[in-house]
Phi, psi and omega in degrees: 000142177242161173293145175295138173268002178252117179289138178263133185279035187230131177285161180242121173270119178248114184290097188229033187252001181282161181285323185069068185300323185280004182247003195295341184283347174243346183280326176052052177091355184262142176293151181305325180308332182253014166296134195261143169245115191063234185252010184231152173296151177303327182302314178301320182294317175303314181297324179288332174294316178290323181300328176309315188268013173093010178260120191231004180253108187245143180231124181246100172286112189270154182213242176303128175072020183302322184296325181286330181282321176304307190298326181293312177296323177293334178264353193305309184301312181296339185269348190239343182233143174299139182207156175249128181257124179267108189295331184302307185247001180073011178287152180242135171241117179272138186265350179215151179258165178291162171307153185305315180299320185288335176300338178267358185288139166238143181228122175256130178262117179249126178280088186270352178092141180291333186265354179296138184271170189299316175297314182294333176292320173301315184294321176302335180274355190298324182296339183258006179252114180256007183247166185283343181222155184215146177259157179213154177199168169272169182264012186235026175232136180233141188212156168257020183288147179275104184295336177297318179297324176302310178299319183292327180284324182298319187283324182289328183273350181050047180267163175279337169208150178226126178237152180281126180254148191224128168267116184253158172279149179289166176267007181228159168289133181258136181234161169241140183213161173202133179048048178066018177248133174284123182259329178207142179227127175234126181275106182047059182288162166286136179260177176278349180282132181255146179241160174294115181277000175074015178246117191238151161237130181248142156294124187311322182301339178297325180300331178289335181280343181292126187291309187196189181300338185277349184292135175256130185300322184279346178245330187249348182241306180300313179301322178296312179300322180291312177306323187273359178077025179255015185239139171243166179232134168258112181277125180245130178249012181264213180280141172201135175208142178264169178232068184262346184221166175299332177294319179296324179297315182297319181294318177293317176300326178295308178305313180300315177301316179285356180078021184242025181287109192285343180276351180277114176248354190255162173266139180296000000 
């Protein structure tokens, strides 16, 4: 896989202000966005997924640990490239550049507040969205999906939102039985139930409809759009995995260490 040579004129909102309660045993006061996979925060991995498809304009509605996220970006170049520091005037000379796609990244930090819900965080970003459509995602999901194709379907279908849907295997063996007899056993099969993969494209005007900071995207926004026939689905049958628990962090790091991370398209 290669990065797209065509820049997409749509920003990406990454919801990165949550505390991550189920991750507290490993975060130790650090926001979930900065939990590392390999040598980079999961937030960076999510940005690289979008960057592959030509999305280089990011908006981060900050909440818990927001100052740590800002500090990471301020230090990013000095942490990844050799540089010479002139102590007299504090000037830096960097001896290597960022990867070509990352040189085009812009990051807008929005102080959205620690108590603002997911829908409210989207609304807080509205002033920084100058296009008719905007992409959005959580900071804790990784995929090998082509986000450019999601956008293209969204524009073709003229929906107000299009979301990535995922069919997941169960975590148990599924059986069929009758009269105390086992008729069929499937170990962790894929079911017909689809789940929200957390990668969205919105018509930007939807953000204007969100009432306030208390609005929850999953309860107060998406259900209404679905009821009104304004929502579309892009079905993805490839890799997707969330990062909700320490066990998930361990699994994703194992994929990375073995060189089997399906979302990785770039060379180190």
